[in-house]
N, C-alpha and C positions, 0 to 999 in steps of 0.2 A: 504493500500499500503505498510506502515512504517514496516508492523510486517515483511512481507516476507524478505523486503529487510536487515532488523537487523537480521533476522534469517540467510539469506544468509551470512552476513559478520561475523557473529561470529561462524558460521559453516566452512565457507571457510579458516578463520585465525586457528582455532584449527585444522583443517584437513591439511594444509599446515605444522603446527607445527609435527605434528603426520608423516605425510608420509616423510618427509624430514629428523626428526631425529630419528625415529623408523621403518618405513616401506619401506626407500627407496629403497629395494631389492625386492619388490612383482613383480611377472613377469606377471600377468595377466592386461593389461591396462585398459580394459571394466570394471572391478571388483573394479579397485582402489577408486571409488568415494562412492561406498556402503561400502566399508570396513571400508574407512575413518570414514562416517556418522556413522556407526554401532560402529566403538571403542568410538568415541564422546559420544554418547547415553548410552553403556554399563559402560563407565566410570562414568560418572554422575550420574548413577544408583548405581554403586558399593560405591559411597561416600555417597549416603544419608542415607541410614539404619545405618552403623555405627558410622557417624555422629550424628543423631538424637539419637540413642540410648545412647551413651556416654554423649551428652548434657544433655538429660533430666533428667539424674541422679543427676545432679546440680540444676535442679528444683523441684524436689521431695519435699526437706524442704519447697519450697513457697506453692506447691500444697497442702500439709497437713495442713499449717496454713490458705491458702485461704476457702477450704471445711471444715476444722476441723474434720480431721478423723487421726486415730491411724497409727501406723507404719503398722500393719499388713494389713490394708487396701490399705495403700499407696504401698507395695509390688506388687500388683495387676496392678499397671500401668505399670510395667516390666512384670510380668508372663502371664497377659491375651495375650499381643503382642506376647510373644516367644512361649506360647501353640497355640495360633491360626495360626501362620506360620509354625509350624511343623506338625501340623496336616494336613494343606491343600498343603502343598509344592507337595506333591507326586500325588493327583489327578489332580490338576492343570498342573503339568507338563506332566503327560499323555494327558490330554484333550488338550493341546497345540498340542503333536504331531499328535493329529487325527484333529482339526478343525483349527489349524494355529497358530505358535507360533507368531507373531506380532500382530494377532486378540487378543490373551489373555493378551500380554503383554500391549497393548493400553488400553483395557478394564480395566486391573490391575491398570494401571498407573492413569486413569482417577478415577475411584474408591479410590484409595490412596490419589489422590490430595484432594477428598471430605471428605476422612476419617482424611486427616491433618487438613483442615478447621474447620472441626466440633472438633476436638479435642481443636482447639485453642479460637473457640467461645461457648465451653460446660459451660452450666451454672449450671451443679450440676455435682458431683465426680461419679454417676451412668453413667450419660452421657458420662463424658469421658472415662469411662471403655469401654462402648459400643462403642465408635469411635475407642479405641485403639483394641479392638478385630476385628474392621472393617478392621484398617490397617495391623494388622498381616495378616489377610485372603488376602488381596491384595497384599502384599508383597509378599505371596508364589506365587501369579500368576506373579509378576514381575521377582521374582528370581529363580523361576522354568523355565523361559523361555529365559532369557537375556543371560545366558550363552550358551542356546541351539543356541538361534539365531548367538551368535559368532560364535561358532563351525560351523553352517551352512553356514555361509559368508567366513570367512578365511580359505585358503587353508591349509591343513595338515601341512606342512614344517613351517608355521608361527604362530601355534597356541599357541604354549609357549611363544611367544614375546607377544601376544595378551594377553593373560591371565595373565601373569608378569604385564601387564600394568594396567589392571582390579584389580589385588591383590593390585598393588601399590597406587591407590586411594582410595579402602578400607582401607588402614593402615595410609593413610592421614586423612581421615573421621575420625580413631579411635583418630589420634593424636590431629586434630583439635576439635574434640568433647568437652573435657574439658576445653580448654582454650578459645574457641567461645561461648560455653556455659555458662560459668560464666560470661561473656561481655554481653550476650544478655540476661539473667535472671536480671541482676544487670539494665540494659537500657529498655528491654522492656517485661520483667516477662518473666516466663517460657511459656507463651502463644507464643511468639516469635519465639520459635525453631519449632514450628508445623506449623508457618505462613512463616517462612523460607522454610520447606518442600515442603508445599503446593506451592510455587513459583518455585522452582526448578522442581518438577514434573511437572508443567506446560510448563517448558520450554523442558522436556524430549517428552511431549505430542506433543507439536509441531513441533519439529525436527523430530520426528518418523513419523507424519502425512505426512509433507510438504518434507522432504529431504529422506528417505527410502522407495523406491520402492520395489513393489514385496511382496511374501508370502513364508513361509517356512511352507509345511507342510509334516510331516515324514509316516504318517498311516492313511489317509484318506480313506481307505476301509475297516479300523476295527472300533469295537464298543466300546464303552465308558463302563466299569465295576463297573456300578452303585453300586451293593449290596458289592463288593471289597473295594469301596471308604467309603462306610458307616462302614465296620469291621476295616478300615485302622484308620479312623478318632477316633473312638471312643477309639478304642486300644492304640493309641498311646498319645491320650489325657489324658487316664485316667493313663497309666502308666507314663508318664513325670508328671503330676499332683503330681503323689503320689511320684516321686521323688523329687520333689521342696521341700518338707519339711518331710520327711521320718521320722525323729526323732521325730516327733512332736505328734505322736499319732497312734492308730490303722487304723485309717480311712484313713491315708495315704498309709500304708502298704496296706490294701485291696482293695485300688484303683490300686497300683501297679501291684497285683496280678492279680486281673480282668482286668488290661489292657494286662497283659502278655498273659492270657487265650485267649484274643480276638484276639491278634496278631499272635498266634499258629494256631487259627482257619483261621486267613485271610492267613496264608501260606497255610495252607491245601486245602482251598478252590480255591487259585489262582493255584494251581497245577492241578486242575479239570475243567477249563475253556478254551474256545478256546481263549478270546481276555484278559487275565489278566491286571489288573491295573498295578502290577510288575511282569513281567516274572522271575519266580525262575531260570530257566537255566541261566540269565545273574549271579547268583551267583554261581551257581552249576556247568557250563560249562565253565564260563569265567573268567580263573584265574587273569589274570589283574584287571578287573571290580573287582571282590569280595575283593582281598587282597589290591588293592588300596583304596576301601570303609572302609576295616577293618582299613587300617593303618591310615586314616584319621580320624577314631572314636575313635582310641587310641591315635592319637596325640593330638586329641582337651580336649580328658579326663585328660591327661597329662598336658597340658598348661592352659586351660582356667583361673582355680582359681589363676594363678600365680601373677597377677596384684590385685586381691583382697587382697591376703596374705601380699604382698611387701606392699602394701597401709597401712594394718594394723601396720605392722612391721614398717615402717618409721614413722607414726605417735605415736603409742603407746610405740614403746620400744626406737626407736631414738629420738623421742619427735620432730619430725619437721612438721613444719604447714603445712596444707593443699595444699597451693599453690607450697610450695616448693617440697613437696612429689610428685605432679602431674608433676611439671618440671624432677624431678628425672625418674619417671616412663615412660616419654616420650622417653627414651632412646631405648625402645624396638620398638616399632611401628615406630619410624624414621627410624631405620636401616632397618626395615621389608619394608618399603613403596621405600627407596634408592635401596634395592637390589633385590626386587621381578620382575622387568624389567630383570636384569641380568639374574637371575635364569631362568627365564621363556625363554629368549633368547635360553640358553644353552641347555634347554629340547628339541629346536627344533634339536640339534645337536647331544647332547648326552643322551643315554637311562635314560628315568625318573627313571627307578628302581634305578641306582647308585647315581643320585642327591637327589631324596626324600629319600633315605636311608642314604646319607651322611647328610643331613639335620637333619633326627631324630637322628642321633647318636651325632651330634654337641648337639643338644637341649638335649639329656639324660645327656652328661658331664656338661652342663650347670645346670640343675636341681641337679644334685648330688653334685654340689659345695654350691649349697645353703641349702644342709643339715645341713653345718656347719656355719650358721647364728648365732650371738648370740649378746651382748649389745655392743661391743667394735669394730664390723665389720665395716670398713672404707665404707664412702658412695660410695669414688672410685671404690672400688671393687664391689658394688652392680649396680651402673649404668654399667661398663665394663661386668658386668655376664649379666645383662639386655638385653643388646646390642648384646652378645656371642649367648644369647638363641634367638635373634630377626634374626640373622644370619642364625640360624637352621631353624627356621620357615620359614624364605624366602624361602631356598633353599628346604623347604619339600612342601610349599603349591602350587606354580605355577605347578613344574613337576608332583605333584600328580594329580591336576585338570586337567592337560593335558594328564596323563595315561588315567583317567576315561574316559574321553570323547572322547580319540582316541579309545577306546576300544570297542566301540559299534556301531552299524548301524545307519545310517541317521535317522531311522523310531523310534529311542529310544535315541534321544539327550534329550529331554525333561524330560523323565523317568531318564536318567543318570545322567542330574543336578539336579534334584530334590533330587536323594537317596546321591547324595554328601552334598547337602546342610542339608538333614535330619540328616545325620551322622554328621555334624558339629554342630547342635542343641541338638542332643542326648549325643555328648561328652561334650558339656559345662555344661548341665544340670548333668552329671555324675559326673564331673568335681566339680562341687560345691556340690553335694551330698557327694563325699569323706570327703572333707573338713568338712562338716555340721557335718558327722558320727564320725570324729577322733575329732572336736571341743567337740561335746558331752561328750566324754570320759574325755578327760582333763580338761575341764573349765566349765561343768555344774553347772548353777547357778552364775557363776562368773562374777564381773564387773570390771570396770575399776579400781575401788578404792579397789579393794582385794589387799591385801597385798602379794600375790603369782602371781598376774597375768601375770607379765612380764615372770618369770620363767614357769608358765603353758603355756602361748603362744607360747614360744620358743619351746618347749616339743611338744605341737600340730602342730606348723608349719612345725619342723623336720620330724616328722613322717610321715606329708602330701608329704613333698618332698620325703621321702624314698619310699613311695607308686607312686609316680610320675614318679620318676627316673626308677623303676622295670617296670612300664607301659611303660613308654619311649623305656628302653630296648627292652623290647619284641615287641614294635610297630617296631624297627629296624627290625626285623626278618620277621613281617609280610610285611614290603615293600621290603625286598629282595625276599619273597617268592612269590610275583606276576609274576617272571619270566622276561625274556626279550623279547621284542618286537620292530618291527622297527618303528621309530618315525613316527607319523603320520596313522600308518596302522590301518585299520578295521578289527576287531577280529569278 
């Protein structure tokens, strides 16, 4: 009896805040309850992964000591999760459109909870990696469906607002991850991060089962493309695996090439079947969908490595300690968290083409300014420019997501959400690959003790920011090329 009562209290309080502060203008009275609870569920879901991802980075040294593994092996704590998520996003997104988005979401969240508990209880490093892979697969089930459910529930004229709130909680997770991660690791050890993820997952499961009625099925009369899924999973796995360390040797280059070949075969195959995993006409005949996804790919490719580069700059060039560097770097995600709801609201009233392109333009300027970093650059400038880039990303992200989800029919919400998620992960991998390639040119075999380390690092980071600026500049035109479409219109 106590559990349902507590759930009612928590969900009603959160719902009251949301409806009064954010969704006061929703017109369909009978849908308000579903919209409120959906928003709460999606917001908590959007918080978990970025929080866990940033928090576990602080626990990696403890994991290495406990299991006695080297840095190369430790990289798989993160890499295994990302590869599994990227590989299974699209198949689970399509499966959700066919069998039910809520069903796949709930199963995914149940398995995610089990995998999180398994990570926390892992008695060996190999077992930890196995559960991290399972976490990645179940994250694909969750994030391939959560945005699709939100789009199914929220009216077209309110979607930008909803997506802005979802983005805000994502950036709150990014902001709190390093802060709370350090506290959790020092008090509960690294295992505590997974236990907290387990508890949050149980809360979402309880709220979804008890408070979210109905089901959303977009294509129940269609068949699931099993062979296309196999080609996609192996193709994207090999391609991304190759990109993760492409400078390390031939096997990574070979994996990348083989992955590309499989993805080309996948594209040809998809064009020839009646019920494809990824309908190719979504790209060839839907200008808004294709260019919005391209803009997302470019944006993440140009920005994801920013925090990595700036962390190295602050600690190794400016000689600022880890905790202070972390606080300085918070200036970007905090601005993103604050302004994403505003950007989302605006995308319900102003065409996404304008807002997203403006955001990409602002980001381009911010990346350009970082080209001129040197040993004497003021910390105030670094913080202000990080915040400026955060402003650009906030005005790009929510409107661009709104454009993608509003450009497809209801039968394809899962596919659209999963495709956008895949573009994000692919862009993040490409961003780190660009940095790795440039670093290998300027800083090969160089250590922190090397005499020319700072000079070489500044040259390397400058070249990286030049590449990122050019990419983002091209991204502005990709964003503009999507064309104008009426807000909330189904294309």
